[in-house]
MISE-718845 format. One record per residue (C-alpha): residue in three letters; residue number from 1; x, y, z. Coordinates in steps of 0.05 Angstrom, whole numbers, plus 32768, in hexadecimal, padded with zeros to 4 digits. Example, Ala and Ser with C-alpha at 12.3 -4.5 7.8 and 13.67 -1.06 7.14 Angstrom:
residues 2
<atom><residu>ALA</residu><num>1</num><xx>80F6</xx><yy>7FA6</yy><zz>809C</zz></atom>
<atom><residu>SER</residu><num>2</num><xx>8111</xx><yy>7FEB</yy><zz>808F</zz></atom>
//
This chain:
residues 88
<atom><residu>MET</residu><num>1</num><xx>88CE</xx><yy>872A</yy><zz>87FF</zz></atom>
<atom><residu>ASN</residu><num>2</num><xx>88DA</xx><yy>8734</yy><zz>87B6</zz></atom>
<atom><residu>LEU</residu><num>3</num><xx>88A5</xx><yy>872A</yy><zz>876B</zz></atom>
<atom><residu>LYS</residu><num>4</num><xx>88D2</xx><yy>86EB</yy><zz>876A</zz></atom>
<atom><residu>GLU</residu><num>5</num><xx>88C7</xx><yy>86D0</yy><zz>87AD</zz></atom>
<atom><residu>MET</residu><num>6</num><xx>8888</xx><yy>86DD</yy><zz>87AB</zz></atom>
<atom><residu>ALA</residu><num>7</num><xx>8879</xx><yy>86BA</yy><zz>8768</zz></atom>
<atom><residu>GLN</residu><num>8</num><xx>889B</xx><yy>867A</yy><zz>8778</zz></atom>
<atom><residu>ARG</residu><num>9</num><xx>8874</xx><yy>867F</yy><zz>87C8</zz></atom>
<atom><residu>GLU</residu><num>10</num><xx>8839</xx><yy>8681</yy><zz>879E</zz></atom>
<atom><residu>GLY</residu><num>11</num><xx>884C</xx><yy>864E</yy><zz>8771</zz></atom>
<atom><residu>LEU</residu><num>12</num><xx>8858</xx><yy>8663</yy><zz>8728</zz></atom>
<atom><residu>PRO</residu><num>13</num><xx>8893</xx><yy>8637</yy><zz>8715</zz></atom>
<atom><residu>ALA</residu><num>14</num><xx>88E0</xx><yy>864E</yy><zz>8710</zz></atom>
<atom><residu>ALA</residu><num>15</num><xx>88DE</xx><yy>864E</yy><zz>86C1</zz></atom>
<atom><residu>VAL</residu><num>16</num><xx>88A7</xx><yy>8695</yy><zz>86C2</zz></atom>
<atom><residu>GLN</residu><num>17</num><xx>88CA</xx><yy>86C5</yy><zz>86C2</zz></atom>
<atom><residu>VAL</residu><num>18</num><xx>88A3</xx><yy>8700</yy><zz>86EE</zz></atom>
<atom><residu>GLU</residu><num>19</num><xx>88AB</xx><yy>8746</yy><zz>86E4</zz></atom>
<atom><residu>ARG</residu><num>20</num><xx>8893</xx><yy>8782</yy><zz>86FD</zz></atom>
<atom><residu>GLU</residu><num>21</num><xx>888A</xx><yy>87C1</yy><zz>86DC</zz></atom>
<atom><residu>ASP</residu><num>22</num><xx>8870</xx><yy>87FD</yy><zz>86FD</zz></atom>
<atom><residu>THR</residu><num>23</num><xx>8847</xx><yy>8832</yy><zz>86BE</zz></atom>
<atom><residu>PRO</residu><num>24</num><xx>8826</xx><yy>8869</yy><zz>86D3</zz></atom>
<atom><residu>ALA</residu><num>25</num><xx>87E9</xx><yy>8838</yy><zz>86C1</zz></atom>
<atom><residu>GLY</residu><num>26</num><xx>87F9</xx><yy>8810</yy><zz>870A</zz></atom>
<atom><residu>ILE</residu><num>27</num><xx>8823</xx><yy>87DC</yy><zz>8719</zz></atom>
<atom><residu>LEU</residu><num>28</num><xx>882A</xx><yy>879F</yy><zz>86DA</zz></atom>
<atom><residu>ILE</residu><num>29</num><xx>8848</xx><yy>875B</yy><zz>86EF</zz></atom>
<atom><residu>ARG</residu><num>30</num><xx>8852</xx><yy>873B</yy><zz>86A7</zz></atom>
<atom><residu>ALA</residu><num>31</num><xx>885C</xx><yy>86EA</yy><zz>86B0</zz></atom>
<atom><residu>VAL</residu><num>32</num><xx>8882</xx><yy>86D3</yy><zz>8672</zz></atom>
<atom><residu>GLU</residu><num>33</num><xx>889A</xx><yy>868B</yy><zz>8659</zz></atom>
<atom><residu>GLY</residu><num>34</num><xx>88BF</xx><yy>8683</yy><zz>8619</zz></atom>
<atom><residu>GLU</residu><num>35</num><xx>8882</xx><yy>86A8</yy><zz>85DD</zz></atom>
<atom><residu>ARG</residu><num>36</num><xx>8851</xx><yy>86A0</yy><zz>8614</zz></atom>
<atom><residu>GLY</residu><num>37</num><xx>8838</xx><yy>86D6</yy><zz>864F</zz></atom>
<atom><residu>ALA</residu><num>38</num><xx>8808</xx><yy>86F9</yy><zz>866A</zz></atom>
<atom><residu>GLU</residu><num>39</num><xx>8806</xx><yy>873F</yy><zz>869B</zz></atom>
<atom><residu>ILE</residu><num>40</num><xx>87DA</xx><yy>875A</yy><zz>86CC</zz></atom>
<atom><residu>LEU</residu><num>41</num><xx>87D6</xx><yy>879F</yy><zz>86DE</zz></atom>
<atom><residu>ILE</residu><num>42</num><xx>87C3</xx><yy>87BE</yy><zz>8724</zz></atom>
<atom><residu>THR</residu><num>43</num><xx>87A3</xx><yy>87FA</yy><zz>871E</zz></atom>
<atom><residu>PRO</residu><num>44</num><xx>87C1</xx><yy>882F</yy><zz>8756</zz></atom>
<atom><residu>SER</residu><num>45</num><xx>8776</xx><yy>8829</yy><zz>876E</zz></atom>
<atom><residu>ALA</residu><num>46</num><xx>8775</xx><yy>87DF</yy><zz>877D</zz></atom>
<atom><residu>CYS</residu><num>47</num><xx>87BD</xx><yy>87E6</yy><zz>8794</zz></atom>
<atom><residu>LYS</residu><num>48</num><xx>87A1</xx><yy>8821</yy><zz>87CB</zz></atom>
<atom><residu>MET</residu><num>49</num><xx>875F</xx><yy>87FE</yy><zz>87DF</zz></atom>
<atom><residu>TYR</residu><num>50</num><xx>8781</xx><yy>87B1</yy><zz>87E6</zz></atom>
<atom><residu>GLY</residu><num>51</num><xx>87CF</xx><yy>87CE</yy><zz>87F4</zz></atom>
<atom><residu>GLU</residu><num>52</num><xx>880A</xx><yy>87B2</yy><zz>87CA</zz></atom>
<atom><residu>GLY</residu><num>53</num><xx>8821</xx><yy>8770</yy><zz>87E9</zz></atom>
<atom><residu>PRO</residu><num>54</num><xx>87CC</xx><yy>875C</yy><zz>87E3</zz></atom>
<atom><residu>SER</residu><num>55</num><xx>87C8</xx><yy>876E</yy><zz>8798</zz></atom>
<atom><residu>LEU</residu><num>56</num><xx>8816</xx><yy>8750</yy><zz>877C</zz></atom>
<atom><residu>ASN</residu><num>57</num><xx>87FB</xx><yy>870D</yy><zz>87A4</zz></atom>
<atom><residu>ALA</residu><num>58</num><xx>87B8</xx><yy>8710</yy><zz>8780</zz></atom>
<atom><residu>ALA</residu><num>59</num><xx>87DC</xx><yy>871B</yy><zz>8740</zz></atom>
<atom><residu>LEU</residu><num>60</num><xx>8808</xx><yy>86ED</yy><zz>873A</zz></atom>
<atom><residu>SER</residu><num>61</num><xx>87CB</xx><yy>86C0</yy><zz>8761</zz></atom>
<atom><residu>ARG</residu><num>62</num><xx>87A8</xx><yy>86D0</yy><zz>8719</zz></atom>
<atom><residu>LEU</residu><num>63</num><xx>87E9</xx><yy>86B7</yy><zz>86EF</zz></atom>
<atom><residu>ARG</residu><num>64</num><xx>87F9</xx><yy>867C</yy><zz>8716</zz></atom>
<atom><residu>GLY</residu><num>65</num><xx>87A3</xx><yy>8666</yy><zz>86FF</zz></atom>
<atom><residu>LEU</residu><num>66</num><xx>87C4</xx><yy>8680</yy><zz>86B8</zz></atom>
<atom><residu>LEU</residu><num>67</num><xx>87EF</xx><yy>864E</yy><zz>86B4</zz></atom>
<atom><residu>GLU</residu><num>68</num><xx>87C9</xx><yy>8613</yy><zz>86D4</zz></atom>
<atom><residu>GLY</residu><num>69</num><xx>8799</xx><yy>8612</yy><zz>86A7</zz></atom>
<atom><residu>ASP</residu><num>70</num><xx>87AA</xx><yy>8619</yy><zz>865F</zz></atom>
<atom><residu>GLY</residu><num>71</num><xx>87E7</xx><yy>8637</yy><zz>8665</zz></atom>
<atom><residu>LEU</residu><num>72</num><xx>87FF</xx><yy>8681</yy><zz>866A</zz></atom>
<atom><residu>PRO</residu><num>73</num><xx>87DE</xx><yy>869E</yy><zz>861D</zz></atom>
<atom><residu>ALA</residu><num>74</num><xx>880A</xx><yy>86A4</yy><zz>85DD</zz></atom>
<atom><residu>ARG</residu><num>75</num><xx>881E</xx><yy>86EB</yy><zz>85C8</zz></atom>
<atom><residu>GLU</residu><num>76</num><xx>87F9</xx><yy>870C</yy><zz>8594</zz></atom>
<atom><residu>GLY</residu><num>77</num><xx>8821</xx><yy>873B</yy><zz>8576</zz></atom>
<atom><residu>GLN</residu><num>78</num><xx>8844</xx><yy>8764</yy><zz>85A0</zz></atom>
<atom><residu>HIS</residu><num>79</num><xx>8815</xx><yy>875F</yy><zz>85DB</zz></atom>
<atom><residu>TRP</residu><num>80</num><xx>8814</xx><yy>8728</yy><zz>8617</zz></atom>
<atom><residu>HIS</residu><num>81</num><xx>87CB</xx><yy>8717</yy><zz>862F</zz></atom>
<atom><residu>HIS</residu><num>82</num><xx>87B6</xx><yy>8755</yy><zz>8662</zz></atom>
<atom><residu>GLU</residu><num>83</num><xx>878A</xx><yy>8755</yy><zz>8698</zz></atom>
<atom><residu>GLU</residu><num>84</num><xx>877E</xx><yy>878A</yy><zz>86CF</zz></atom>
<atom><residu>LEU</residu><num>85</num><xx>8777</xx><yy>8786</yy><zz>8712</zz></atom>
<atom><residu>ALA</residu><num>86</num><xx>874D</xx><yy>87C1</yy><zz>872D</zz></atom>
<atom><residu>ASP</residu><num>87</num><xx>871F</xx><yy>87D2</yy><zz>8768</zz></atom>
<atom><residu>PHE</residu><num>88</num><xx>86DD</xx><yy>87BC</yy><zz>8758</zz></atom>
//
């Protein structure tokens, strides 16, 4: 299942663009709607501990929670709202 299908299954609206970026710091999942957005970094240790699929689902669930609350935060300069999913 690709990320777009996972996002739809998690309940994110079709108007929200969801992207994945593999970085040295981990997997970055970004949700953007216009000038609003947020990103969740899944650390390598979290991915190893929980597995990639469950980690992606947790990140998408958190993004959906932001949308259901006050909506995605407004972009601050060049940066999106940022959170991390780690192996706490």
